[in-house]
C-alpha positions as CSV (number, residue, x, y, z in Angstrom):
1,M,8.3,-25.1,-0.3
2,F,5.0,-26.6,-1.6
3,K,3.1,-25.4,1.4
4,F,4.4,-21.9,0.9
5,A,3.5,-21.9,-2.8
6,K,0.1,-23.2,-1.9
7,M,-0.4,-20.5,0.7
8,I,0.6,-17.8,-1.8
9,V,-1.8,-19.1,-4.5
10,L,-4.6,-19.2,-2.0
11,C,-4.0,-15.6,-0.9
12,L,-3.9,-14.4,-4.5
13,A,-7.2,-16.3,-5.2
14,I,-8.9,-14.7,-2.2
15,L,-7.6,-11.3,-3.2
16,A,-8.8,-11.7,-6.8
17,V,-12.3,-12.7,-5.6
18,A,-12.5,-9.9,-3.1
19,S,-11.1,-7.1,-5.2
20,P,-14.1,-6.5,-7.4
21,A,-16.5,-6.4,-4.5
22,M,-14.3,-3.9,-2.6
23,A,-13.7,-1.7,-5.7
24,Q,-17.3,-0.6,-5.9
25,D,-17.8,3.1,-5.1
26,G,-20.1,3.7,-2.2
27,G,-21.2,7.0,-3.6
28,D,-18.9,9.1,-1.4
29,D,-17.5,11.6,-3.9
30,A,-15.1,13.2,-1.4
31,A,-13.3,9.9,-0.8
32,A,-13.2,9.1,-4.6
33,A,-11.8,12.6,-5.3
34,A,-9.1,12.1,-2.7
35,G,-7.8,9.2,-4.7
36,G,-8.1,6.7,-1.8
37,G,-10.5,3.9,-1.1
38,F,-10.6,0.6,0.6
39,S,-9.5,-1.5,-2.3
40,M,-6.5,0.8,-3.0
41,D,-5.4,0.6,0.7
42,L,-5.8,-3.2,0.6
43,G,-3.6,-3.5,-2.4
44,K,-0.9,-1.3,-0.8
45,A,-1.1,-3.4,2.4
46,F,-0.9,-6.6,0.4
47,G,2.1,-5.4,-1.6
48,A,3.9,-4.1,1.5
49,G,3.3,-7.5,3.2
50,L,4.8,-9.4,0.3
51,V,7.8,-7.1,0.4
52,I,8.3,-7.7,4.1
53,I,7.9,-11.5,3.8
54,G,10.4,-11.6,0.9
55,A,12.9,-9.5,2.8
56,G,12.6,-11.6,5.9
57,L,13.1,-14.8,4.0
58,G,16.1,-13.4,2.1
59,I,17.8,-12.1,5.2
60,S,17.1,-15.2,7.2
61,R,18.6,-17.3,4.4
62,I,21.7,-15.2,4.3
63,G,22.1,-15.4,8.1
64,G,21.6,-19.1,8.2
65,S,24.0,-19.7,5.4
66,A,26.6,-17.4,7.0
67,V,26.4,-19.1,10.4
68,E,26.7,-22.5,8.8
69,S,29.7,-21.5,6.8
70,M,31.3,-19.8,9.9
71,A,30.8,-23.1,11.8
72,R,32.6,-25.0,9.0
73,Q,35.5,-22.6,8.6
74,P,35.9,-20.4,11.7
75,E,39.2,-18.9,10.4
76,V,37.3,-16.9,7.8
77,A,34.4,-15.9,10.1
78,G,35.2,-12.2,9.8
79,N,35.1,-12.1,6.0
80,I,31.9,-14.1,6.0
81,Q,30.3,-11.8,8.6
82,T,31.3,-8.7,6.5
83,A,29.8,-10.2,3.3
84,M,26.6,-11.1,5.2
85,I,26.1,-7.6,6.6
86,I,26.7,-6.1,3.2
87,A,24.2,-8.4,1.5
88,A,21.6,-7.9,4.3
89,A,22.0,-4.1,3.9
90,L,21.4,-4.4,0.1
91,I,18.3,-6.4,0.7
92,E,17.1,-3.9,3.2
93,G,17.7,-1.0,0.8
94,A,15.7,-2.8,-1.9
95,T,13.0,-3.5,0.7
96,F,12.7,0.2,1.7
97,F,12.5,1.1,-2.0
98,A,9.7,-1.4,-2.6
99,L,7.8,-0.3,0.4
100,I,7.9,3.3,-0.8
101,V,6.7,2.2,-4.2
102,C,3.9,0.3,-2.6
103,M,2.7,3.2,-0.5
104,Q,2.9,5.7,-3.3
105,A,1.0,3.6,-5.8
């Protein structure tokens, strides 16, 4: 867990240092009027990446825990599988919502 936290802090530090340099307008008024730009796209991509990483970690944790509990109590495997699929679907729904928010920002 410490390595993961260290990696996240390092990525945020790099992003914080690089953002002011990329936020400078190159003088292209057409791109500025369109509301885009490299720094805006970088933020969207970074947010979408964090969303996908979080969803992947959440679903993998649900799957691992479900398989482990199915191995311990095979007689309730059907109930566990149903609960796992519902929880994974809820995580995916939240992930799609977060991705849409990241792309619209």
